[in-house]
C-alpha positions in Angstrom: 93.5 138.0 75.2 91.6 138.0 78.7 92.7 136.7 82.1 92.2 132.7 82.4 89.1 132.1 84.6 90.2 130.4 87.7 89.1 126.3 87.9 86.3 125.1 90.2 85.6 122.5 92.2 82.2 120.6 91.9 81.0 118.9 95.1 79.4 115.5 94.1 77.1 114.0 96.9 74.0 111.7 97.9 71.2 113.7 99.8 70.0 110.6 101.8 73.6 109.8 102.4 75.8 112.5 103.3 74.3 116.2 102.3 75.4 117.4 105.9 78.7 116.7 105.6 78.7 118.0 101.6 77.3 120.9 103.0 79.7 121.7 105.6 82.6 120.8 103.7 81.2 123.3 100.9 81.1 125.9 103.5 84.9 125.3 104.4 86.2 125.2 100.7 84.2 128.6 99.7 86.2 130.6 103.4 89.8 128.9 102.9 89.6 128.5 98.8 87.7 132.4 98.5 87.1 133.0 94.8 87.4 129.2 93.5 83.9 128.4 92.1 82.0 125.7 94.1 79.6 123.9 92.3 77.4 121.7 94.2 74.3 119.9 92.4 70.8 121.7 92.7 72.0 124.3 95.1 73.8 125.7 92.4 71.4 125.4 89.3 68.9 128.3 88.1 65.6 127.4 88.4 64.4 125.9 84.7 67.7 124.8 84.0 68.6 121.4 82.4 70.2 119.5 85.4 72.2 117.6 83.1 72.9 120.3 80.8 73.5 121.8 84.0 76.5 119.6 85.1 78.1 118.9 82.3 78.8 123.2 81.6 79.8 122.8 85.7 82.5 119.9 84.7 83.8 121.4 81.6 85.3 124.4 84.2 86.2 122.3 86.8 89.6 120.7 87.6 88.4 118.8 90.5 85.7 117.0 91.4 84.9 115.7 94.7 83.2 112.6 95.7 81.7 112.8 99.0 81.0 109.1 100.4 78.9 107.9 103.2 78.3 104.8 104.6 75.3 104.3 102.8 76.3 105.9 99.2 76.4 102.6 97.0 73.6 100.8 98.6 70.5 103.6 98.6 68.0 102.3 96.5 65.1 103.9 94.3 61.3 103.5 94.6 61.4 100.4 93.4 63.9 98.4 95.2 67.1 98.9 93.3 70.3 100.5 93.6 70.3 103.8 92.2 74.2 102.8 91.5 73.0 100.8 88.9 70.9 103.3 87.2 72.6 104.7 84.3 70.8 108.2 84.6 71.6 108.3 87.9 73.3 111.8 88.7 75.9 110.9 91.1 77.2 108.2 88.9 76.8 110.5 85.5 78.2 113.4 87.9 81.4 110.8 88.7 82.1 109.0 86.0 82.0 112.1 83.6 84.9 113.5 85.6 86.5 110.2 85.5 86.8 110.2 81.6 87.8 113.8 81.3 90.9 114.8 80.9 92.8 117.4 83.4 90.0 116.1 86.0 91.2 115.3 89.0 88.8 112.8 91.1 89.1 112.7 95.0 87.0 110.2 97.3 86.3 112.0 100.6 85.2 109.9 102.9 82.6 110.8 105.9 81.0 109.8 109.0 83.0 106.2 109.1 82.9 105.0 105.6 85.3 103.1 103.4 85.9 102.9 99.7 83.4 101.0 97.6 84.9 97.7 96.4 85.1 97.2 92.7 82.4 94.5 92.5 79.6 97.0 94.2 80.6 99.4 91.3 79.3 99.6 87.5 82.2 99.4 84.7 82.3 103.7 84.3 83.1 103.9 88.3 86.1 101.1 88.5 88.6 103.1 88.6 87.6 105.4 91.7 88.4 102.5 93.2 92.2 103.0 92.4 92.0 106.4 93.2 93.8 107.8 97.0 90.7 109.0 99.3 90.8 111.4 101.8 88.8 110.7 105.2 87.2 113.3 106.8 86.8 112.6 111.0 84.3 114.5 113.2 87.1 114.4 115.8 89.6 115.6 113.4 87.8 117.4 111.3 89.6 120.8 111.0 92.6 118.5 110.2 91.9 116.8 107.6 89.6 119.3 105.8 93.4 121.7 106.3 95.2 119.1 104.4 92.5 118.8 101.2 92.4 122.0 101.0 96.5 122.0 100.6 96.0 119.3 98.2 93.6 121.4 96.7 95.3 124.3 96.2 98.4 122.4 94.7 96.3 120.3 91.9 94.4 123.5 91.3 97.6 125.8 91.2 96.2 128.5 93.9 99.1 130.6 95.4 99.1 130.0 99.4 97.3 133.1 101.2 99.4 136.2 102.1 99.2 136.4 105.6 98.2 140.1 107.3 99.8 141.9 108.4 100.9 142.1 112.5 99.1 145.4 113.5 100.7 148.1 115.6 99.7 147.4 119.8 97.9 150.0 120.5 99.0 152.8 122.9 99.3 152.3 126.8 97.1 155.2 128.1 98.6 157.3 130.8 97.6 156.6 134.1 94.9 159.3 135.4 97.0 162.3 137.8 96.1 161.2 140.7 97.4 157.5 139.4 100.6 158.9 138.6 101.0 161.1 141.3 100.7 158.0 143.9 103.2 155.9 141.5 105.6 158.4 142.0 105.4 159.2 145.5 105.8 154.9 146.5 108.8 155.4 143.6 110.3 158.0 146.2 109.0 156.1 149.5 111.3 152.8 147.7 114.3 155.1 146.7 114.3 155.9 150.7 115.0 152.7 151.4 118.0 152.1 149.4 119.6 155.0 150.4 118.3 155.3 154.0 119.5 151.6 154.9 116.3 150.3 154.4 114.0 149.0 157.0 110.5 148.6 159.2 108.3 151.5 160.7 109.3 152.2 164.1 107.1 153.4 166.4 109.3 154.8 168.6 110.0 158.2 168.0 114.0 159.2 167.3 115.6 162.1 169.4 115.7 163.7 166.4 112.0 166.5 165.8 112.0 164.8 162.0 109.1 167.2 161.5 111.1 170.0 162.2 114.4 169.3 160.0 114.8 170.5 156.9 117.5 168.0 156.0 117.9 168.8 152.0 118.3 172.6 152.5 122.1 172.1 152.8 122.0 169.5 149.5 125.8 170.7 147.3 125.5 167.6 145.1 125.0 169.3 141.5 121.7 167.9 139.8 123.4 166.8 137.1 125.5 164.6 138.5 123.2 162.6 141.0 126.4 160.2 141.4 128.7 162.8 142.9 128.0 163.6 146.1 130.0 166.4 149.2 129.9 165.8 152.5 127.9 168.2 154.6 129.5 170.3 156.7 129.6 171.2 160.5 128.7 167.8 161.4 130.0 165.6 164.7 132.6 163.8 163.9 131.4 160.6 165.0 130.1 158.2 162.3 127.9 154.9 162.6 128.9 152.0 160.6 126.1 150.9 158.4 127.9 148.3 156.0 125.6 145.2 155.9 122.1 144.4 154.4 118.7 146.1 154.8 115.7 145.5 153.6 112.0 147.2 153.3 108.5 146.6 154.4 107.7 146.4 150.8 109.7 143.6 150.5 112.8 145.0 148.6 116.8 144.0 149.8 119.9 146.1 149.3 123.1 146.0 150.6 125.3 148.7 151.8 129.3 149.1 152.1 130.7 151.8 154.3 134.7 153.2 153.9 134.7 155.7 156.5 131.9 158.1 155.7 131.1 157.1 152.1 128.6 154.6 151.6 127.7 152.7 148.1 124.3 151.5 147.9 123.0 148.8 145.9 119.9 146.5 146.1 116.5 145.6 144.3 113.3 147.7 145.0 109.5 145.9 144.5 109.8 148.9 141.5 113.3 148.0 139.8 116.8 148.0 140.9 118.6 150.8 142.9 122.2 152.1 142.2 124.0 155.7 144.5 126.4 156.8 146.6 126.1 159.1 150.4 128.2 160.2 153.3 127.5 160.6 156.4 129.3 163.5 159.2 128.9 162.1 162.9 124.8 160.6 162.4 123.6 162.8 159.5 124.3 162.0 155.8 122.9 162.7 152.9 123.2 160.9 149.1 121.9 160.8 145.2 121.1 157.3 143.7 118.8 156.7 140.9 115.8 154.3 140.7 115.5 152.8 137.6 117.2 155.4 136.4 115.1 158.2 137.8 117.5 160.6 139.8 116.7 161.4 143.3 118.2 162.7 146.2 117.6 162.2 150.7 119.0 163.5 153.4 118.9 161.3 156.6 119.5 161.1 160.0 120.6 157.7 162.0 119.2 156.6 165.9 122.3 155.9 168.1 122.6 152.3 167.5 122.8 152.8 164.3 119.6 150.5 163.2 117.2 152.9 162.2 117.2 156.1 161.0 114.6 158.6 160.0 114.7 159.7 156.2 113.5 162.6 154.0 114.1 162.0 150.2 113.2 164.9 147.2 112.9 164.7 143.3 114.7 166.9 141.7 112.9 167.0 138.4 109.4 167.9 140.4 110.2 168.9 143.9 108.5 166.7 146.1 109.5 165.9 149.1 108.8 162.7 151.3 109.6 161.3 154.8 109.7 157.5 155.7 111.1 155.4 159.0 114.2 152.4 158.0 115.9 149.8 160.1 118.6 147.5 159.6 118.6 143.5 158.8 119.8 141.7 162.0 
């Protein structure tokens, strides 16, 4: 046996009363009930075909008739002034009366443009049962919602399965920034990390006694690049150690806390680019450290000012070999 054909929907309406609403509704049904035959009077009747025969055949294959009723649906008259609804050959009357008599056809009155269900005293005998059918109102203000409720009813009546949602597409991969952008961003990473290790601060115009341009503070770094949290003190430096415990910040809004025990420093804080954590060793006015910025290991070497409020810092990225310098100051 062949596959059973899906039952269709017959849209009945009066052109002088609700043509626009019926057309809009039909378009919506075609969009949301794909594959369901929609019959809408003359629009789907081929030229030369008997209108009554076409209506009869269409109703035979339909499981639902939607009677679109506008404000003038029951009162429209013909050329002689007689109400069309009183004419036994009126097409709209024939469509609905035939569907009401047919077993297995659901007749749904759909009210548009503020219309109400016609009272029984204005309907001919073969349409009297229409009054007892529960109607659905389609309002312009809530059209999408009202039509969605009608579509849900039609799915239930015609046993149409709910549509399968389309799978969510995978997000497109984020393209890598150009090389010059990556270089600038990486440089900022290093500068932000300097703030952490060197106790953070604002740029100061007055130079320190140390000539930072001739300083190579990373030349004697002895910590293992494979263990960035382990730092070894720099030998042969003065014994006096400045007290650096306290809060520090950079000129980009980062905030950091330094804890000091003897010549050992522990640094934690939040830079503009993320969380930073590490340690450093002081020997006199100089020191060096290892730390991470968002998990990226960096190394630093610095020189503290005599009053312990500023320092010149040199930093290095062990992965790329890049170097940079900065000036930092304590929060008061």
